[in-house]
gemmi code that builds the backbone of each chain (N, CA, C; Angstrom):
import gemmi

chains = {
    "A": [
        ("MET", (-18.426, 21.984, -38.116), (-17.495, 21.761, -39.221), (-17.424, 20.267, -39.555)),
        ("LEU", (-17.372, 19.468, -38.489), (-17.274, 18.016, -38.693), (-18.555, 17.485, -39.322)),
        ("ALA", (-19.678, 17.991, -38.834), (-20.975, 17.531, -39.356), (-21.113, 17.876, -40.834)),
        ("LYS", (-20.655, 19.086, -41.220), (-20.729, 19.538, -42.618), (-19.968, 18.592, -43.535)),
        ("ARG", (-18.811, 18.155, -43.042), (-17.962, 17.285, -43.858), (-18.242, 15.804, -43.592)),
        ("LYS", (-19.235, 15.552, -42.792), (-19.631, 14.163, -42.424), (-18.418, 13.371, -41.972)),
        ("MET", (-17.724, 14.006, -41.077), (-16.493, 13.391, -40.578), (-16.636, 13.158, -39.073)),
        ("GLN", (-16.088, 12.031, -38.630), (-16.124, 11.771, -37.184), (-14.836, 12.293, -36.552)),
        ("LEU", (-14.890, 12.499, -35.273), (-13.731, 13.034, -34.540), (-12.521, 12.110, -34.686)),
        ("LYS", (-12.814, 10.816, -34.674), (-11.753, 9.807, -34.780), (-10.997, 9.957, -36.092)),
        ("GLU", (-11.791, 10.178, -37.122), (-11.236, 10.309, -38.478), (-10.361, 11.554, -38.571)),
        ("LEU", (-10.866, 12.642, -38.004), (-10.116, 13.897, -38.015), (-8.825, 13.744, -37.224)),
        ("ALA", (-8.908, 13.072, -36.086), (-7.733, 12.863, -35.230), (-6.645, 12.111, -35.996)),
        ("ALA", (-7.054, 11.113, -36.748), (-6.087, 10.316, -37.533), (-5.460, 11.180, -38.627)),
        ("MET", (-6.264, 12.047, -39.230), (-5.735, 12.898, -40.321), (-4.780, 13.958, -39.776)),
        ("VAL", (-5.115, 14.462, -38.596), (-4.321, 15.549, -38.019), (-3.065, 15.020, -37.311)),
        ("GLY", (-3.130, 13.775, -36.864), (-1.980, 13.191, -36.151), (-1.998, 13.525, -34.669)),
        ("VAL", (-3.204, 13.693, -34.161), (-3.388, 14.021, -32.745), (-4.328, 12.960, -32.175)),
        ("SER", (-4.191, 12.653, -30.896), (-5.038, 11.593, -30.330), (-6.486, 12.066, -30.201)),
        ("ASN", (-7.384, 11.087, -30.120), (-8.829, 11.374, -29.944), (-9.091, 12.255, -28.748)),
        ("VAL", (-8.425, 11.916, -27.655), (-8.692, 12.627, -26.405), (-8.208, 14.085, -26.504)),
        ("ASN", (-7.089, 14.298, -27.180), (-6.592, 15.674, -27.337), (-7.508, 16.494, -28.216)),
        ("LEU", (-8.050, 15.865, -29.224), (-8.974, 16.568, -30.116), (-10.286, 16.878, -29.377)),
        ("SER", (-10.701, 15.954, -28.526), (-11.902, 16.190, -27.692), (-11.665, 17.388, -26.779)),
        ("ILE", (-10.474, 17.450, -26.218), (-10.128, 18.555, -25.320), (-10.146, 19.878, -26.082)),
        ("LEU", (-9.615, 19.862, -27.292), (-9.614, 21.079, -28.114), (-11.039, 21.480, -28.467)),
        ("LYS", (-11.818, 20.488, -28.815), (-13.216, 20.718, -29.229), (-14.015, 21.365, -28.092)),
        ("GLN", (-13.701, 20.942, -26.856), (-14.408, 21.490, -25.697), (-13.819, 22.813, -25.237)),
        ("GLY", (-12.751, 23.214, -25.888), (-12.115, 24.475, -25.496), (-11.371, 24.385, -24.169)),
        ("LYS", (-10.925, 23.187, -23.815), (-10.243, 22.997, -22.525), (-8.723, 22.881, -22.688)),
        ("GLY", (-8.241, 23.009, -23.897), (-6.792, 22.959, -24.094), (-6.157, 24.230, -23.570)),
        ("LYS", (-4.902, 24.132, -23.179), (-4.191, 25.309, -22.670), (-3.824, 26.225, -23.836)),
        ("ALA", (-3.390, 25.596, -24.910), (-2.983, 26.330, -26.117), (-2.979, 25.361, -27.278)),
        ("ILE", (-2.961, 25.934, -28.476), (-2.884, 25.072, -29.654), (-1.652, 25.469, -30.456)),
        ("ARG", (-0.930, 24.454, -30.918), (0.260, 24.736, -31.727), (-0.179, 25.152, -33.128)),
        ("PHE", (0.624, 25.969, -33.750), (0.304, 26.374, -35.124), (0.269, 25.164, -36.058)),
        ("SER", (1.148, 24.210, -35.770), (1.204, 23.008, -36.617), (-0.097, 22.218, -36.505)),
        ("THR", (-0.660, 22.165, -35.313), (-1.932, 21.446, -35.114), (-3.054, 22.202, -35.816)),
        ("LEU", (-3.077, 23.524, -35.630), (-4.109, 24.351, -36.263), (-4.047, 24.223, -37.778)),
        ("GLU", (-2.823, 24.225, -38.292), (-2.615, 24.098, -39.741), (-3.150, 22.751, -40.225)),
        ("ALA", (-2.832, 21.701, -39.462), (-3.260, 20.350, -39.854), (-4.786, 20.225, -39.824)),
        ("ILE", (-5.413, 20.838, -38.821), (-6.887, 20.773, -38.729), (-7.516, 21.535, -39.903)),
        ("CYS", (-6.967, 22.713, -40.184), (-7.499, 23.531, -41.293), (-7.349, 22.791, -42.622)),
        ("LYS", (-6.220, 22.123, -42.772), (-5.959, 21.364, -44.004), (-6.966, 20.214, -44.124)),
        ("ALA", (-7.194, 19.511, -43.008), (-8.102, 18.352, -43.020), (-9.549, 18.781, -43.270)),
        ("LEU", (-9.936, 19.911, -42.677), (-11.325, 20.366, -42.799), (-11.517, 21.356, -43.944)),
        ("GLU", (-10.415, 21.691, -44.606), (-10.449, 22.643, -45.737), (-11.139, 23.933, -45.310)),
        ("CYS", (-10.586, 24.508, -44.231), (-11.206, 25.729, -43.719), (-10.115, 26.694, -43.274)),
        ("GLN", (-10.543, 27.840, -42.770), (-9.609, 28.846, -42.287), (-9.582, 28.815, -40.756)),
        ("PRO", (-8.481, 29.302, -40.150), (-8.426, 29.355, -38.674), (-9.602, 30.110, -38.081)),
        ("GLY", (-10.051, 31.129, -38.760), (-11.184, 31.918, -38.265), (-12.469, 31.111, -38.165)),
        ("ASP", (-12.537, 30.030, -38.943), (-13.726, 29.172, -38.881), (-13.713, 28.317, -37.616)),
        ("LEU", (-12.537, 28.189, -37.013), (-12.399, 27.315, -35.837), (-12.237, 28.095, -34.534)),
        ("LEU", (-11.710, 29.310, -34.644), (-11.399, 30.066, -33.424), (-12.335, 31.261, -33.290)),
        ("GLU", (-12.673, 31.538, -32.050), (-13.550, 32.674, -31.782), (-13.033, 33.399, -30.550)),
        ("PHE", (-12.967, 34.702, -30.606), (-12.532, 35.465, -29.446), (-13.741, 35.723, -28.540)),
        ("VAL", (-13.567, 35.365, -27.264), (-14.618, 35.636, -26.268), (-13.968, 36.375, -25.118)),
        ("GLU", (-14.490, 37.541, -24.823), (-13.881, 38.326, -23.764), (-14.137, 37.686, -22.406)),
        ("GLU", (-13.088, 37.626, -21.561), (-13.241, 37.003, -20.249), (-14.037, 37.950, -19.346)),
        ("THR", (-15.030, 37.372, -18.656), (-15.800, 38.206, -17.722), (-15.158, 38.102, -16.355)),
        ("ALA", (-15.153, 39.242, -15.650), (-14.548, 39.245, -14.303), (-15.439, 38.453, -13.361)),
        ("SER", (-14.844, 37.523, -12.591), (-15.644, 36.687, -11.670), (-15.201, 36.842, -10.234)),
    ],
    "B": [
        ("MET", (28.885, 27.310, 6.654), (27.649, 28.076, 6.461), (26.772, 27.429, 5.378)),
        ("TYR", (27.421, 26.982, 4.296), (26.702, 26.328, 3.195), (25.994, 25.072, 3.686)),
        ("VAL", (26.699, 24.302, 4.542), (26.119, 23.066, 5.073), (24.911, 23.400, 5.942)),
        ("CYS", (25.050, 24.471, 6.754), (23.944, 24.877, 7.632), (22.723, 25.287, 6.798)),
        ("GLN", (22.985, 26.017, 5.708), (21.878, 26.471, 4.856), (21.153, 25.278, 4.247)),
        ("LYS", (21.930, 24.263, 3.865), (21.334, 23.048, 3.285), (20.506, 22.321, 4.340)),
        ("LEU", (21.047, 22.311, 5.590), (20.338, 21.594, 6.656), (19.015, 22.263, 6.977)),
        ("ILE", (18.988, 23.587, 6.849), (17.758, 24.323, 7.126), (16.664, 23.910, 6.157)),
        ("ASN", (17.039, 23.591, 4.924), (16.082, 23.083, 3.938), (15.549, 21.736, 4.449)),
        ("MET", (14.238, 21.667, 4.662), (13.642, 20.486, 5.307), (13.950, 19.168, 4.626)),
        ("ARG", (14.033, 19.216, 3.277), (14.266, 17.950, 2.563), (15.619, 17.384, 2.947)),
        ("TYR", (16.650, 18.217, 2.987), (17.984, 17.750, 3.342), (18.063, 17.407, 4.829)),
        ("PHE", (17.302, 18.113, 5.637), (17.294, 17.812, 7.068), (16.724, 16.415, 7.293)),
        ("LYS", (15.710, 16.070, 6.505), (15.113, 14.735, 6.591), (16.150, 13.672, 6.202)),
        ("HIS", (16.918, 13.949, 5.162), (17.963, 13.000, 4.736), (19.015, 12.867, 5.836)),
        ("PHE", (19.362, 13.974, 6.460), (20.365, 13.980, 7.532), (19.883, 13.096, 8.687)),
        ("LEU", (18.594, 13.238, 9.045), (18.033, 12.419, 10.134), (18.057, 10.937, 9.767)),
        ("ALA", (17.768, 10.656, 8.503), (17.735, 9.261, 8.037), (19.130, 8.640, 8.138)),
        ("ILE", (20.149, 9.393, 7.727), (21.533, 8.882, 7.785), (21.942, 8.678, 9.236)),
        ("LEU", (21.538, 9.618, 10.080), (21.858, 9.518, 11.517), (21.220, 8.255, 12.106)),
        ("PHE", (19.972, 8.001, 11.721), (19.245, 6.817, 12.199), (19.985, 5.534, 11.791)),
        ("ILE", (20.412, 5.502, 10.526), (21.119, 4.314, 10.019), (22.421, 4.109, 10.785)),
        ("LEU", (23.121, 5.206, 11.054), (24.402, 5.116, 11.778), (24.171, 4.593, 13.204)),
        ("VAL", (23.131, 5.121, 13.858), (22.834, 4.706, 15.241), (22.497, 3.208, 15.277)),
        ("ILE", (21.658, 2.766, 14.338), (21.276, 1.338, 14.290), (22.510, 0.484, 13.998)),
        ("GLY", (23.327, 0.953, 13.044), (24.521, 0.195, 12.656), (25.511, 0.068, 13.797)),
        ("ILE", (25.784, 1.197, 14.439), (26.762, 1.180, 15.543), (26.153, 0.481, 16.760)),
        ("GLY", (24.875, 0.721, 17.008), (24.198, 0.108, 18.146), (24.172, -1.415, 18.065)),
        ("SER", (24.035, -1.923, 16.833), (23.944, -3.382, 16.669), (25.237, -4.085, 17.093)),
        ("ALA", (26.345, -3.341, 17.081), (27.626, -3.936, 17.491), (27.664, -4.208, 18.991)),
        ("TYR", (26.781, -3.517, 19.746), (26.772, -3.666, 21.201), (25.635, -4.565, 21.698)),
        ("ILE", (24.912, -5.184, 20.752), (23.789, -6.044, 21.156), (24.322, -7.355, 21.711)),
        ("ALA", (23.740, -7.783, 22.837), (24.175, -9.034, 23.459), (23.802, -10.219, 22.587)),
        ("GLU", (24.565, -11.315, 22.741), (24.321, -12.502, 21.915), (22.924, -13.063, 22.093)),
        ("ASP", (22.337, -12.898, 23.299), (20.978, -13.407, 23.576), (19.943, -12.765, 22.657)),
        ("SER", (20.198, -11.521, 22.272), (19.211, -10.783, 21.482), (19.338, -11.061, 19.980)),
        ("LEU", (20.387, -11.771, 19.590), (20.627, -11.976, 18.148), (19.476, -12.708, 17.468)),
        ("GLU", (18.862, -13.644, 18.152), (17.744, -14.397, 17.545), (16.572, -13.462, 17.245)),
        ("ILE", (16.333, -12.536, 18.195), (15.232, -11.576, 17.982), (15.536, -10.695, 16.778)),
        ("ILE", (16.803, -10.273, 16.699), (17.226, -9.411, 15.592), (17.032, -10.131, 14.258)),
        ("TRP", (17.461, -11.391, 14.227), (17.311, -12.177, 12.987), (15.843, -12.374, 12.629)),
        ("ALA", (14.999, -12.537, 13.647), (13.549, -12.693, 13.388), (12.992, -11.419, 12.774)),
        ("ILE", (13.406, -10.278, 13.324), (12.933, -8.988, 12.787), (13.420, -8.804, 11.353)),
        ("ILE", (14.695, -9.113, 11.121), (15.261, -8.972, 9.770), (14.519, -9.882, 8.785)),
        ("SER", (14.225, -11.095, 9.223), (13.513, -12.047, 8.345), (12.117, -11.533, 8.001)),
        ("LEU", (11.443, -10.976, 9.015), (10.092, -10.434, 8.760), (10.141, -9.279, 7.771)),
        ("LEU", (11.141, -8.427, 7.946), (11.282, -7.280, 7.036), (11.595, -7.756, 5.609)),
        ("LEU", (12.442, -8.777, 5.517), (12.767, -9.325, 4.190), (11.535, -9.952, 3.552)),
        ("LEU", (10.740, -10.630, 4.379), (9.506, -11.256, 3.872), (8.552, -10.183, 3.353)),
        ("LEU", (8.422, -9.089, 4.108), (7.552, -7.986, 3.688), (8.061, -7.376, 2.377)),
        ("HIS", (9.377, -7.264, 2.271), (9.989, -6.720, 1.053), (9.672, -7.609, -0.150)),
        ("VAL", (9.773, -8.923, 0.053), (9.484, -9.882, -1.028), (8.000, -9.812, -1.410)),
        ("ILE", (7.134, -9.743, -0.388), (5.681, -9.641, -0.654), (5.384, -8.377, -1.466)),
        ("ASN", (6.065, -7.286, -1.117), (5.882, -6.033, -1.852), (6.186, -6.200, -3.342)),
        ("PHE", (7.214, -6.984, -3.642), (7.595, -7.186, -5.038), (6.676, -8.163, -5.755)),
        ("VAL", (6.273, -9.197, -5.035), (5.448, -10.239, -5.670), (4.088, -9.690, -6.085)),
        ("PHE", (3.465, -8.877, -5.236), (2.100, -8.421, -5.495), (2.011, -6.996, -6.039)),
        ("ARG", (3.117, -6.421, -6.420), (3.105, -5.012, -6.808), (2.258, -4.709, -8.046)),
        ("SER", (2.090, -5.686, -8.941), (1.315, -5.439, -10.166), (-0.178, -5.629, -9.977)),
        ("ASN", (-0.583, -5.941, -8.763), (-1.991, -6.206, -8.500), (-2.703, -4.906, -8.109)),
        ("LEU", (-3.628, -4.481, -8.953), (-4.362, -3.223, -8.714), (-5.152, -3.249, -7.409)),
        ("LYS", (-5.650, -4.417, -7.070), (-6.509, -4.531, -5.877), (-5.715, -4.335, -4.583)),
        ("MET", (-4.388, -4.410, -4.677), (-3.559, -4.281, -3.482), (-3.126, -2.834, -3.246)),
        ("LYS", (-3.772, -1.886, -3.914), (-3.359, -0.478, -3.821), (-3.361, 0.011, -2.382)),
        ("SER", (-4.391, -0.329, -1.641), (-4.486, 0.179, -0.271), (-3.360, -0.384, 0.602)),
        ("PHE", (-2.903, -1.590, 0.291), (-1.783, -2.191, 1.027), (-0.502, -1.404, 0.769)),
        ("TYR", (-0.285, -1.018, -0.472), (0.947, -0.322, -0.822), (0.954, 1.132, -0.357)),
        ("THR", (-0.226, 1.741, -0.355), (-0.280, 3.155, 0.032), (-0.521, 3.332, 1.532)),
        ("SER", (-0.684, 2.217, 2.230), (-0.954, 2.298, 3.662), (0.303, 2.695, 4.447)),
        ("PRO", (0.156, 3.546, 5.460), (1.323, 3.902, 6.288), (1.833, 2.714, 7.116)),
        ("VAL", (1.012, 1.668, 7.223), (1.406, 0.464, 7.966), (2.521, -0.287, 7.219)),
        ("ASN", (2.522, -0.160, 5.907), (3.566, -0.816, 5.109), (4.847, 0.006, 5.231)),
        ("ILE", (5.700, -0.411, 6.158), (6.871, 0.413, 6.485), (7.971, 0.336, 5.425)),
        ("LEU", (7.796, -0.566, 4.471), (8.833, -0.688, 3.436), (8.433, 0.000, 2.130)),
        ("THR", (7.488, 0.933, 2.224), (7.159, 1.740, 1.046), (7.086, 3.197, 1.489)),
        ("SER", (7.389, 4.080, 0.562), (7.204, 5.510, 0.868), (6.309, 6.094, -0.214)),
        ("VAL", (5.333, 6.867, 0.216), (4.278, 7.332, -0.688), (4.371, 8.833, -0.913)),
        ("PHE", (4.223, 9.208, -2.183), (4.143, 10.618, -2.556), (2.783, 10.810, -3.208)),
        ("LYS", (2.018, 11.797, -2.714), (0.652, 11.961, -3.227), (0.372, 13.416, -3.601)),
        ("ARG", (-0.228, 13.590, -4.753), (-0.662, 14.922, -5.181), (-1.996, 14.777, -5.903)),
        ("SER", (-2.797, 15.843, -5.856), (-4.036, 15.787, -6.632), (-4.279, 17.136, -7.287)),
        ("LYS", (-5.015, 17.121, -8.379), (-5.313, 18.365, -9.086), (-6.689, 18.268, -9.745)),
        ("GLU", (-7.360, 19.401, -9.735), (-8.693, 19.463, -10.341), (-8.593, 19.953, -11.785)),
        ("TYR", (-9.425, 19.367, -12.647), (-9.454, 19.791, -14.050), (-10.897, 20.022, -14.459)),
        ("GLU", (-11.075, 20.933, -15.399), (-12.428, 21.175, -15.917), (-12.696, 20.234, -17.083)),
        ("LEU", (-12.694, 18.965, -16.782), (-12.916, 17.925, -17.787), (-13.745, 16.820, -17.160)),
        ("SER", (-14.436, 16.081, -18.005), (-15.167, 14.925, -17.471), (-14.151, 13.860, -17.057)),
        ("SER", (-14.577, 12.967, -16.177), (-13.651, 11.943, -15.665), (-13.189, 11.007, -16.779)),
        ("ASP", (-14.068, 10.759, -17.755), (-13.697, 9.851, -18.866), (-12.524, 10.428, -19.649)),
        ("ILE", (-12.639, 11.705, -20.009), (-11.589, 12.332, -20.812), (-10.318, 12.503, -19.998)),
        ("LEU", (-10.448, 12.918, -18.746), (-9.269, 13.109, -17.896), (-8.529, 11.792, -17.689)),
        ("PHE", (-9.285, 10.728, -17.497), (-8.657, 9.422, -17.281), (-7.913, 8.974, -18.537)),
        ("GLU", (-8.540, 9.175, -19.681), (-7.895, 8.804, -20.955), (-6.625, 9.615, -21.170)),
        ("LYS", (-6.676, 10.864, -20.806), (-5.523, 11.771, -20.924), (-4.391, 11.290, -20.020)),
        ("ALA", (-4.748, 10.908, -18.794), (-3.744, 10.434, -17.834), (-3.096, 9.140, -18.341)),
        ("ILE", (-3.893, 8.266, -18.930), (-3.379, 6.999, -19.476), (-2.389, 7.298, -20.590)),
        ("GLU", (-2.745, 8.266, -21.423), (-1.867, 8.671, -22.532), (-0.505, 9.088, -22.000)),
        ("GLU", (-0.507, 9.843, -20.900), (0.758, 10.301, -20.314), (1.502, 9.153, -19.637)),
        ("LEU", (0.777, 8.266, -18.990), (1.422, 7.121, -18.318), (2.106, 6.216, -19.333)),
        ("GLU", (1.501, 6.105, -20.506), (2.063, 5.227, -21.551), (3.409, 5.742, -22.048)),
        ("LYS", (3.691, 7.005, -21.785), (4.969, 7.585, -22.235), (6.114, 7.282, -21.267)),
        ("LEU", (5.780, 6.727, -20.104), (6.837, 6.434, -19.124), (7.733, 5.336, -19.665)),
        ("ASN", (9.044, 5.505, -19.458), (9.991, 4.485, -19.918), (10.004, 3.307, -18.957)),
        ("ASP", (10.252, 2.123, -19.505), (10.415, 0.914, -18.689), (9.296, 0.727, -17.673)),
        ("SER", (8.061, 0.838, -18.121), (6.966, 0.624, -17.176), (5.887, -0.236, -17.803)),
        ("ARG", (5.173, -0.925, -16.934), (4.028, -1.740, -17.380), (2.770, -1.089, -16.834)),
        ("LEU", (1.708, -1.145, -17.640), (0.471, -0.449, -17.283), (-0.677, -1.420, -17.073)),
        ("LYS", (-1.435, -1.186, -15.993), (-2.673, -1.964, -15.780), (-3.786, -0.972, -15.542)),
        ("ILE", (-4.935, -1.239, -16.163), (-6.021, -0.258, -16.120), (-7.318, -0.899, -15.641)),
        ("ASP", (-7.998, -0.177, -14.745), (-9.330, -0.574, -14.313), (-10.262, 0.545, -14.769)),
        ("GLN", (-10.874, 0.371, -15.949), (-11.702, 1.428, -16.554), (-12.912, 1.768, -15.697)),
        ("GLU", (-13.487, 0.750, -15.102), (-14.717, 0.938, -14.328), (-14.503, 1.882, -13.145)),
        ("ASN", (-13.402, 1.665, -12.429), (-13.117, 2.489, -11.254), (-12.182, 3.657, -11.559)),
        ("LYS", (-11.838, 3.791, -12.828), (-10.914, 4.844, -13.278), (-9.646, 4.840, -12.423)),
        ("LEU", (-9.022, 3.695, -12.413), (-7.778, 3.512, -11.665), (-6.755, 2.879, -12.590)),
        ("ALA", (-5.559, 3.463, -12.619), (-4.486, 2.911, -13.447), (-3.255, 2.724, -12.596)),
        ("LEU", (-2.479, 1.705, -12.945), (-1.239, 1.422, -12.219), (-0.113, 1.237, -13.212)),
        ("ALA", (0.936, 2.025, -13.039), (2.151, 1.842, -13.843), (3.238, 1.388, -12.889)),
        ("THR", (3.891, 0.274, -13.240), (4.980, -0.224, -12.383), (6.297, -0.047, -13.141)),
        ("THR", (7.226, 0.636, -12.525), (8.527, 0.825, -13.170), (9.479, -0.254, -12.687)),
        ("SER", (10.440, -0.554, -13.524), (11.337, -1.673, -13.212), (12.442, -1.243, -12.250)),
        ("ILE", (13.067, -2.259, -11.658), (14.190, -2.013, -10.742), (15.378, -1.510, -11.568)),
        ("SER", (16.051, -0.511, -11.016), (17.242, -0.023, -11.707), (18.362, 0.134, -10.688)),
        ("PHE", (19.477, 0.625, -11.162), (20.622, 0.851, -10.284), (20.262, 1.871, -9.193)),
        ("LYS", (19.432, 2.850, -9.582), (19.108, 3.930, -8.647), (17.880, 3.642, -7.773)),
        ("SER", (17.082, 2.673, -8.170), (15.795, 2.544, -7.464), (15.295, 1.106, -7.456)),
        ("TRP", (14.519, 0.773, -6.395), (13.877, -0.539, -6.329), (12.612, -0.575, -7.181)),
        ("GLY", (12.306, 0.524, -7.836), (11.108, 0.587, -8.673), (9.997, 1.351, -7.969)),
        ("GLU", (9.027, 1.767, -8.763), (7.910, 2.548, -8.224), (6.592, 1.998, -8.724)),
        ("ASN", (5.593, 2.149, -7.890), (4.211, 1.893, -8.338), (3.551, 3.256, -8.448)),
        ("ILE", (3.043, 3.562, -9.626), (2.377, 4.851, -9.808), (0.888, 4.609, -10.012)),
        ("TYR", (0.097, 5.103, -9.080), (-1.360, 4.941, -9.156), (-1.994, 6.258, -9.578)),
        ("ILE", (-2.853, 6.165, -10.600), (-3.624, 7.337, -11.009), (-5.096, 7.011, -10.796)),
        ("THR", (-5.772, 7.872, -10.051), (-7.214, 7.697, -9.836), (-7.893, 8.979, -10.304)),
        ("VAL", (-9.010, 8.822, -10.993), (-9.775, 10.002, -11.428), (-11.159, 9.920, -10.807)),
        ("ILE", (-11.530, 11.020, -10.171), (-12.833, 11.068, -9.498), (-13.678, 12.173, -10.126)),
        ("GLU", (-14.905, 11.846, -10.478), (-15.841, 12.825, -11.060), (-16.355, 13.720, -9.935)),
        ("LEU", (-16.234, 15.029, -10.108), (-16.689, 15.959, -9.062), (-18.045, 16.567, -9.399)),
        ("GLY", (-18.433, 16.422, -10.666), (-19.680, 17.039, -11.104), (-19.415, 18.422, -11.667)),
        ("ASN", (-20.407, 19.004, -12.340), (-20.279, 20.318, -12.995), (-19.133, 20.333, -14.004)),
        ("GLY", (-18.926, 19.200, -14.652), (-17.878, 19.107, -15.678), (-16.469, 19.119, -15.122)),
        ("LYS", (-16.317, 18.862, -13.827), (-14.975, 18.871, -13.217), (-14.619, 17.495, -12.677)),
        ("SER", (-13.316, 17.213, -12.700), (-12.824, 15.943, -12.151), (-11.525, 16.190, -11.402)),
        ("ARG", (-11.213, 15.260, -10.520), (-9.967, 15.360, -9.768), (-9.057, 14.198, -10.139)),
        ("LEU", (-7.823, 14.522, -10.425), (-6.830, 13.489, -10.701), (-5.960, 13.334, -9.461)),
        ("ILE", (-5.848, 12.093, -8.993), (-5.024, 11.824, -7.814), (-3.832, 10.987, -8.247)),
        ("TYR", (-2.652, 11.514, -7.998), (-1.399, 10.837, -8.365), (-0.750, 10.325, -7.073)),
        ("GLU", (-0.530, 9.021, -6.990), (0.152, 8.437, -5.828), (1.316, 7.598, -6.324)),
        ("SER", (2.486, 7.949, -5.882), (3.665, 7.200, -6.286), (4.207, 6.477, -5.067)),
        ("VAL", (4.358, 5.165, -5.193), (4.843, 4.351, -4.076), (6.205, 3.801, -4.432)),
        ("ALA", (7.227, 4.250, -3.728), (8.569, 3.707, -3.947), (8.724, 2.474, -3.065)),
        ("LEU", (9.268, 1.403, -3.651), (9.399, 0.141, -2.898), (10.668, 0.158, -2.043)),
        ("GLN", (10.729, 1.135, -1.189), (11.851, 1.272, -0.257), (11.316, 2.051, 0.935)),
        ("ALA", (11.949, 1.808, 2.088), (11.424, 2.385, 3.326), (11.555, 3.901, 3.356)),
        ("TYR", (12.545, 4.395, 2.681), (12.804, 5.822, 2.743), (13.033, 6.369, 1.337)),
        ("SER", (12.417, 7.489, 1.055), (12.589, 8.098, -0.263), (13.615, 9.219, -0.175)),
        ("TRP", (14.631, 9.150, -1.067), (15.670, 10.175, -1.064), (15.304, 11.373, -1.942)),
        ("GLY", (14.070, 11.418, -2.392), (13.612, 12.578, -3.148), (13.306, 12.283, -4.602)),
        ("LYS", (13.797, 11.131, -5.091), (13.581, 10.812, -6.516), (12.088, 10.598, -6.806)),
        ("ASN", (11.412, 9.961, -5.848), (9.976, 9.725, -5.922), (9.226, 11.035, -6.150)),
        ("GLU", (9.538, 12.016, -5.310), (8.893, 13.328, -5.377), (9.236, 14.033, -6.682)),
        ("ASP", (10.509, 13.954, -7.096), (10.940, 14.581, -8.346), (10.202, 13.969, -9.542)),
        ("ASN", (10.104, 12.636, -9.548), (9.399, 11.957, -10.652), (7.932, 12.360, -10.684)),
        ("GLY", (7.334, 12.470, -9.487), (5.923, 12.857, -9.391), (5.695, 14.265, -9.916)),
        ("SER", (6.553, 15.181, -9.501), (6.429, 16.572, -9.968), (6.633, 16.641, -11.473)),
        ("ALA", (7.605, 15.862, -11.980), (7.876, 15.849, -13.427), (6.660, 15.329, -14.196)),
        ("PHE", (6.049, 14.273, -13.691), (4.864, 13.710, -14.359), (3.735, 14.732, -14.407)),
        ("LEU", (3.487, 15.388, -13.280), (2.388, 16.362, -13.226), (2.675, 17.566, -14.122)),
        ("ASN", (3.940, 17.952, -14.219), (4.310, 19.038, -15.145), (4.068, 18.631, -16.599)),
        ("HIS", (4.465, 17.379, -16.924), (4.227, 16.852, -18.279), (2.737, 16.819, -18.591)),
        ("MET", (1.969, 16.482, -17.578), (0.499, 16.422, -17.734), (-0.028, 17.807, -18.096)),
        ("GLU", (0.464, 18.834, -17.403), (0.068, 20.214, -17.680), (0.467, 20.624, -19.093)),
        ("GLU", (1.704, 20.321, -19.447), (2.230, 20.703, -20.760), (1.505, 19.987, -21.894)),
        ("SER", (0.965, 18.807, -21.576), (0.284, 18.041, -22.629), (-1.028, 18.684, -23.051)),
        ("PHE", (-1.475, 19.692, -22.297), (-2.674, 20.424, -22.685), (-2.369, 21.503, -23.719)),
        ("ILE", (-1.123, 21.608, -24.097), (-0.749, 22.414, -25.260), (-0.708, 21.419, -26.419)),
        ("ILE", (-1.711, 21.535, -27.287), (-1.929, 20.462, -28.268), (-1.490, 20.916, -29.653)),
    ],
}
model = gemmi.Model(1)
for chain_id, residues in chains.items():
    chain = gemmi.Chain(chain_id)
    for i, (resn, *xyz) in enumerate(residues, 1):
        res = gemmi.Residue()
        res.name, res.seqid = resn, gemmi.SeqId(i, " ")
        for name, pos in zip(("N", "CA", "C"), xyz):
            atom = gemmi.Atom()
            atom.name, atom.element = name, gemmi.Element(name[0])
            atom.pos, atom.b_iso = gemmi.Position(*pos), 0.0
            res.add_atom(atom)
        chain.add_residue(res)
    model.add_chain(chain)
structure = gemmi.Structure()
structure.add_model(model)
structure.setup_entities()
């Protein structure tokens, strides 16, 4: 998504109002949860839908 | 019965022992012969000197081992560690972000060794704390965060531990972005 819009993570972080490191954590899928306000801000900045950012992956039993 | 139940709780039992120790030393000192007073004053002076040294060098990152050492009898250390599925660079940056939120504290950072020190100021309730955060890369995309809180007092009444637990809880909650 970032590459399509030729946007850097830093730039997105500034637009969303979240720190670089938190956005990196979200990008890597290591966040515990995402607030609706953050999701809304990211969608607004990237002009996309939540479905473009989120994907359901079934947990495998380990 | 309520008092007994509290005493059974190890934390309060430790406080009870500490108060008992202080009382024994206080009452015992009244029976010390005059010949021994010079020795007592020498010991008190050494302890005061150690206390002053603790304050003078507390902001020095390189002195971490001195402050966390059990030999330093005028500090009490609380230590916890936790593993995260993050690289050490990101985890360290995250920890710094949380440390910066501490009130009345100064921060010193050693990026190369991934070591940070936050020193809190003296207050009515406390002589201040040194909070050391170390991040170690474990490999396979995992890192360990080590939290060490050093209270500049010989005995911790629990505030050190409470602050440490609160910080680690805040760290966990900060992963809700």
